[in-house]
C-alpha positions as CSV (number, residue, x, y, z in Angstrom):
1,X,9.7,-99.1,77.2
2,X,9.2,-96.0,75.6
3,X,6.6,-96.0,72.6
4,X,4.9,-93.1,70.4
5,X,1.3,-92.9,70.2
6,X,0.0,-90.7,67.3
7,X,-3.4,-89.1,67.0
8,X,-5.2,-86.8,64.6
9,X,-5.7,-83.3,65.6
10,X,-8.7,-81.0,64.4
11,X,-6.8,-77.5,63.8
12,X,-8.6,-74.3,63.2
13,X,-7.1,-71.6,60.8
14,X,-6.3,-69.2,63.8
15,X,-4.5,-72.5,65.7
16,X,-2.8,-73.3,62.4
17,X,-1.2,-69.9,62.1
18,X,-0.2,-69.8,65.9
19,X,1.6,-73.0,65.5
20,X,3.1,-72.1,62.1
21,X,4.7,-69.2,64.1
22,X,6.1,-72.1,66.3
23,X,7.3,-74.1,63.3
24,X,9.2,-71.1,61.7
25,X,11.0,-70.0,65.1
26,X,11.9,-73.9,65.4
27,X,13.4,-73.6,61.6
28,X,15.4,-70.7,62.4
29,X,16.9,-71.9,65.4
30,X,17.8,-75.5,63.7
31,X,19.3,-73.4,60.4
32,X,21.2,-70.7,62.7
33,X,22.5,-73.5,64.9
34,X,23.6,-75.6,62.2
35,X,25.3,-73.3,60.3
36,X,27.4,-72.2,63.3
37,X,28.6,-75.9,63.7
38,X,29.3,-76.2,60.0
39,X,31.5,-73.0,59.9
40,X,33.3,-73.9,63.3
41,X,34.1,-77.4,62.2
42,X,34.9,-76.6,58.7
43,X,37.3,-73.5,59.2
44,X,38.4,-74.2,62.9
45,X,38.1,-78.0,63.5
46,X,36.1,-77.1,66.4
47,X,32.4,-78.9,67.1
48,X,29.8,-77.4,69.1
49,X,28.0,-79.6,71.7
50,X,24.5,-79.3,72.5
51,X,25.1,-77.3,75.7
52,X,26.9,-74.8,73.7
53,X,24.3,-74.6,71.2
54,X,21.8,-73.9,74.2
55,X,24.0,-71.3,75.4
56,X,23.8,-69.1,72.2
57,X,20.0,-69.6,71.7
58,X,19.8,-67.7,75.1
59,X,21.8,-65.1,73.1
60,X,19.5,-65.0,70.2
61,X,16.8,-64.9,71.9
62,X,18.0,-61.4,73.3
63,X,18.7,-60.3,70.2
64,X,15.7,-61.1,68.3
65,X,12.7,-59.9,69.9
66,X,10.4,-61.9,67.8
67,X,12.3,-65.1,68.5
68,X,11.6,-64.2,72.1
69,X,7.9,-64.1,71.6
70,X,8.0,-67.7,71.0
71,X,7.9,-70.2,73.6
72,X,11.6,-71.6,74.3
73,X,10.4,-75.1,74.9
74,X,10.1,-76.3,71.3
75,X,13.5,-74.3,70.7
76,X,15.4,-76.0,73.2
77,X,14.2,-79.5,71.8
78,X,15.5,-78.4,68.4
79,X,19.0,-78.1,69.7
80,X,18.6,-81.3,71.5
81,X,17.6,-82.9,68.1
82,X,20.5,-81.1,66.3
83,X,23.0,-82.6,68.8
84,X,21.9,-85.9,68.2
85,X,21.6,-85.6,64.5
86,X,25.7,-84.3,64.7
87,X,26.8,-87.1,67.1
88,X,25.5,-89.9,64.8
89,X,26.9,-88.0,61.9
90,X,30.0,-89.1,63.3
91,X,29.1,-92.6,64.3
92,X,30.4,-95.0,61.9
93,X,27.8,-97.4,62.5
94,X,25.0,-94.9,61.9
95,X,23.8,-94.5,58.1
96,X,22.7,-91.1,58.9
97,X,24.2,-88.5,56.6
98,X,25.3,-84.8,57.4
99,X,22.2,-83.0,59.1
100,X,20.8,-80.6,56.3
101,X,19.2,-77.2,56.7
102,X,15.5,-76.9,56.8
103,X,13.6,-75.0,53.9
104,X,10.8,-72.7,54.3
105,X,7.5,-74.5,54.1
106,X,9.0,-77.9,54.7
107,X,9.7,-77.9,58.3
108,X,6.2,-78.2,60.2
109,X,7.0,-79.8,63.5
110,X,7.6,-78.6,66.9
111,X,8.1,-80.6,70.1
112,X,7.1,-79.7,73.8
113,X,8.5,-81.4,77.0
114,X,6.2,-81.7,80.0
115,X,6.8,-78.1,81.0
116,X,5.2,-76.7,77.8
117,X,2.2,-78.8,77.4
118,X,-1.0,-80.2,79.1
119,X,-4.1,-82.6,78.7
120,X,-7.4,-80.7,79.9
121,X,-10.7,-82.0,79.5
122,X,-9.6,-84.0,76.7
123,X,-7.8,-81.5,74.6
124,X,-4.1,-80.8,74.1
125,X,-2.9,-77.5,75.4
126,X,0.4,-76.0,74.5
127,X,2.5,-73.0,74.6
128,X,2.4,-70.7,71.7
129,X,3.5,-67.0,71.1
130,X,0.1,-65.8,72.6
131,X,0.2,-68.0,75.6
132,X,-1.7,-71.5,75.1
133,X,-4.1,-73.0,72.7
134,X,-6.4,-75.9,73.2
135,X,-6.2,-78.7,70.4
136,X,-8.8,-80.9,69.7
137,X,-7.5,-84.5,69.6
138,X,-9.5,-87.7,68.0
139,X,-8.9,-90.1,70.8
140,X,-8.7,-93.3,68.7
141,X,-7.4,-94.8,71.5
142,X,-6.4,-94.4,75.5
143,X,-3.2,-93.3,76.4
144,X,-1.6,-96.3,78.6
145,X,0.6,-93.7,80.9
146,X,0.8,-89.9,81.2
147,X,3.0,-88.8,78.1
148,X,6.4,-87.5,79.0
149,X,6.7,-85.0,75.8
150,X,4.4,-84.4,72.7
151,X,5.3,-83.4,69.2
152,X,2.8,-81.7,66.9
153,X,3.4,-81.8,63.0
154,X,1.5,-81.3,59.8
155,X,2.2,-84.0,57.1
156,X,2.6,-83.3,53.3
157,X,-1.1,-84.3,53.0
158,X,-2.4,-81.1,55.4
159,X,-3.3,-83.4,58.0
160,X,-2.4,-82.3,61.8
161,X,-1.0,-85.0,64.2
162,X,0.0,-85.1,67.9
163,X,2.5,-87.7,68.8
164,X,3.0,-88.5,72.3
165,X,6.1,-90.1,74.0
166,X,4.6,-92.9,77.1
167,X,6.0,-95.6,79.1
168,X,4.7,-99.2,78.6
169,X,5.0,-102.1,80.3
170,X,6.0,-105.2,78.1
171,X,3.4,-107.6,77.2
172,X,4.7,-110.4,78.7
173,X,2.7,-113.4,76.7
174,X,4.6,-116.3,78.0
175,X,6.9,-118.8,76.5
176,X,5.3,-120.5,73.4
177,X,8.2,-123.1,72.7
178,X,8.2,-122.1,68.9
179,X,10.9,-120.5,66.8
180,X,11.2,-119.9,63.2
181,X,13.2,-118.3,60.4
182,X,11.7,-115.7,58.2
183,X,12.4,-115.1,54.6
184,X,11.2,-111.8,52.9
185,X,10.5,-112.2,49.1
186,X,8.2,-110.4,46.6
187,X,5.7,-113.2,45.3
188,X,5.3,-114.3,49.0
189,X,5.9,-111.5,51.4
190,X,7.4,-113.6,54.4
191,X,7.8,-117.4,54.2
192,X,8.2,-119.0,57.6
193,X,8.8,-122.9,58.3
194,X,5.2,-123.1,58.5
195,X,3.0,-122.6,55.5
196,X,0.2,-121.3,58.0
197,X,2.2,-118.4,59.4
198,X,3.2,-117.4,55.7
199,X,2.0,-113.7,54.9
200,X,1.0,-112.8,51.1
201,X,2.3,-109.8,49.6
202,X,-0.5,-106.9,49.7
203,X,1.0,-104.8,46.8
204,X,-0.6,-101.4,48.0
205,X,1.2,-99.5,45.8
206,X,0.5,-101.5,42.7
207,X,-3.3,-101.6,43.4
208,X,-3.2,-97.8,43.9
209,X,-1.1,-97.2,40.7
210,X,-3.8,-95.9,38.7
211,X,-4.8,-93.3,41.2
212,X,-1.1,-92.2,42.1
213,X,-0.5,-91.8,38.1
214,X,-3.6,-89.5,37.9
215,X,-2.8,-87.4,40.8
216,X,0.7,-86.9,39.3
217,X,-0.6,-86.2,35.7
218,X,-3.0,-83.5,37.7
219,X,-0.1,-82.0,39.2
220,X,2.1,-81.8,36.1
221,X,-0.4,-79.7,34.3
222,X,-0.6,-77.1,36.8
223,X,1.5,-74.1,36.4
224,X,4.2,-73.6,38.8
225,X,3.7,-71.5,41.9
226,X,-0.1,-71.4,41.4
227,X,-2.7,-72.0,44.0
228,X,-4.2,-74.7,41.9
229,X,-0.6,-76.7,41.7
230,X,-0.6,-76.1,45.6
231,X,-3.8,-77.9,45.7
232,X,-2.9,-80.5,43.3
233,X,0.3,-81.2,45.2
234,X,-1.6,-81.9,48.5
235,X,-4.2,-84.2,46.5
236,X,-1.3,-86.1,45.2
237,X,0.2,-86.3,48.7
238,X,-3.1,-87.5,50.2
239,X,-3.1,-90.5,47.7
240,X,0.4,-91.4,48.8
241,X,-0.4,-90.9,52.7
242,X,-3.5,-93.4,52.1
243,X,-1.2,-95.9,50.7
244,X,1.4,-95.4,53.4
245,X,-1.1,-95.9,55.9
246,X,-2.5,-98.9,54.6
247,X,1.2,-100.7,54.8
248,X,1.6,-99.3,58.2
249,X,-1.4,-100.5,59.5
250,X,-1.0,-104.0,57.6
251,X,2.5,-104.0,59.0
252,X,1.8,-103.8,62.6
253,X,-1.1,-106.4,62.6
254,X,1.3,-109.0,60.6
255,X,4.3,-108.2,63.2
256,X,2.2,-108.7,66.1
257,X,0.8,-111.9,65.1
258,X,4.3,-113.2,64.3
259,X,5.9,-111.8,67.5
260,X,3.4,-113.6,69.6
261,X,3.4,-116.6,68.0
262,X,7.1,-117.3,68.0
263,X,9.8,-117.2,70.9
264,X,12.8,-116.3,68.5
265,X,12.4,-115.1,64.8
266,X,15.3,-115.1,62.5
267,X,15.6,-112.5,60.0
268,X,18.2,-111.8,57.2
269,X,20.3,-109.0,57.9
270,X,19.6,-107.5,54.5
271,X,21.2,-104.1,52.8
272,X,17.9,-103.1,51.3
273,X,19.3,-99.6,50.2
274,X,21.9,-101.4,47.7
275,X,19.0,-103.9,46.7
276,X,16.6,-101.2,45.4
277,X,19.6,-100.1,43.0
278,X,18.4,-102.5,40.7
279,X,16.0,-100.6,38.7
280,X,13.9,-103.9,37.8
281,X,13.0,-104.7,41.5
282,X,13.3,-101.1,42.9
283,X,9.5,-100.4,42.6
284,X,8.7,-103.7,43.9
285,X,11.1,-103.8,47.0
286,X,9.9,-100.3,48.0
287,X,6.3,-101.4,47.9
288,X,7.0,-104.2,50.1
289,X,8.5,-102.3,52.7
290,X,10.8,-104.9,54.0
291,X,13.0,-102.5,55.9
292,X,9.9,-101.0,57.7
293,X,8.5,-104.4,58.4
294,X,11.5,-105.8,60.2
295,X,11.8,-102.8,62.4
296,X,8.2,-103.2,63.5
297,X,8.7,-106.6,64.1
298,X,11.6,-106.1,66.2
299,X,9.6,-103.8,68.1
300,X,6.5,-106.1,68.7
301,X,8.9,-109.1,69.8
302,X,10.4,-106.9,72.3
303,X,7.0,-105.6,73.6
304,X,5.8,-109.3,73.8
305,X,9.0,-110.5,75.7
306,X,10.4,-112.2,72.6
307,X,13.2,-111.5,70.1
308,X,14.1,-111.0,66.8
309,X,17.8,-112.1,65.6
310,X,19.3,-110.8,62.7
311,X,21.8,-113.4,60.8
312,X,24.1,-113.5,57.7
313,X,21.6,-113.5,54.6
314,X,24.8,-115.3,52.5
315,X,23.8,-118.6,51.2
316,X,20.5,-119.3,52.9
317,X,19.0,-120.2,49.7
318,X,21.9,-122.1,48.4
319,X,22.4,-124.7,51.5
320,X,20.4,-127.5,52.3
321,X,18.4,-127.2,55.7
322,X,18.5,-130.9,56.2
323,X,22.0,-131.9,56.0
324,X,24.1,-128.4,55.3
325,X,25.4,-129.0,51.9
326,X,25.6,-126.3,49.5
327,X,23.9,-126.6,46.1
328,X,26.2,-127.9,43.3
329,X,24.4,-125.5,40.8
330,X,24.0,-122.0,42.5
331,X,20.2,-121.3,42.2
332,X,18.7,-118.4,40.2
333,X,16.0,-116.1,41.0
334,X,13.8,-118.3,38.6
335,X,14.7,-121.4,40.5
336,X,11.9,-121.7,43.1
337,X,12.9,-125.2,44.6
338,X,15.6,-126.1,46.0
339,X,16.7,-129.9,45.6
340,X,19.6,-131.4,47.6
341,X,22.3,-133.6,45.7
342,X,23.3,-135.1,48.9
343,X,20.4,-136.0,50.9
344,X,17.7,-135.5,48.5
345,X,15.6,-132.9,50.3
346,X,13.1,-131.2,47.8
347,X,11.3,-128.2,49.3
348,X,10.4,-124.4,48.1
349,X,13.4,-122.4,47.8
350,X,12.2,-119.7,50.5
351,X,11.0,-122.3,52.7
352,X,14.4,-123.8,52.8
353,X,15.9,-120.5,53.5
354,X,13.5,-119.7,56.4
355,X,14.3,-123.0,57.9
356,X,18.2,-122.1,57.6
357,X,17.3,-118.7,59.4
358,X,15.7,-120.3,62.4
359,X,17.9,-119.2,65.5
360,X,17.5,-122.5,67.3
361,X,18.9,-124.5,64.3
362,X,21.6,-121.9,63.4
363,X,22.9,-122.2,67.5
364,X,23.1,-125.8,67.4
365,X,24.5,-128.3,64.7
366,X,23.2,-127.3,61.3
367,X,24.5,-124.1,60.4
368,X,24.3,-122.1,56.9
369,X,27.4,-122.8,54.9
370,X,28.4,-125.8,57.1
371,X,29.1,-128.6,54.9
372,X,28.1,-132.5,55.2
373,X,31.9,-132.9,56.5
374,X,31.5,-130.8,59.8
375,X,33.4,-127.9,58.3
376,X,33.1,-124.3,59.9
377,X,30.3,-122.0,58.7
378,X,31.2,-119.3,56.5
379,X,28.9,-116.6,58.2
380,X,29.0,-115.0,61.5
381,X,26.7,-115.6,64.6
382,X,23.7,-113.8,64.4
383,X,23.3,-110.8,66.7
384,X,20.2,-109.6,68.3
385,X,18.2,-106.8,66.3
386,X,17.7,-103.3,67.7
């Protein structure tokens, strides 16, 4: 399995200028290659492959002297990334849109493969315009194996990072003999079949709302194009980055706990992009970060040798988890208790949905949407999460 390990970098002003030259060359290559592909596709119906674009990169480096002075490895990686983006654009199952041009100042990332970087005496040595530069890495943890590639980037808050791609072995924790469904929500972030495994909603963005509003007001007061506005923009980005880091750290810890406890976890295959169109719930849903959490949960389960199964969310809250009968009166969001008119089951609405999402229950006799007469369920079988 491949994984990314990210570490903070301590970059000097001179190193920052050298890396910025690499970033600018990567932005130039991306925009030039994308423009070539777009024109050929629009006017001639032809699509350049990444191999064709790599051949043109050789021609560009011969025509532009400044481009040839920058290492070619990051530029070749840009061509590969653009090729992946174009293939994803034509994939009907991929939600990615058309690749966009990179604006000046917005593109601050570059990647090196094994031929373009090295680790020496605890420092990251990467190829730049003037040869190589040694970057100081804050080693918060050890790398499990030798890295295959590294990406150096600067985020909106002005922090520098190095992201290494390494191979890791799955942590086989063994079979626990337990499975559960997981229903995400806003009052309780995640409800399982077992109350002791429920996850409360931390509401990081709501807790930081005052600081976020203060930083935005400070930014709005500054004159556009001024140095003070640039400083205020970085200050606002730092507040957002702190909130995002809190959420990311919390998601990984909670997902790891669930993934190691349960062999199989059933989750709803939600269309979150459609759900955030509700302006009354958009901020709360975005603060909860359901999509990121489910992706992290699938990854943690894969590392533990377990699995996450995505299931159709239709009628999970409207169907009795005891007998499979559907509620005669549709439950609204304000109805927090499910009462079955057939078998008399009284259960919390989210707990009932979690029981319906249990993959073992789904695969056997009681399925969501199945009536007491044994009729076929109206939902499709679950598929393994990516």
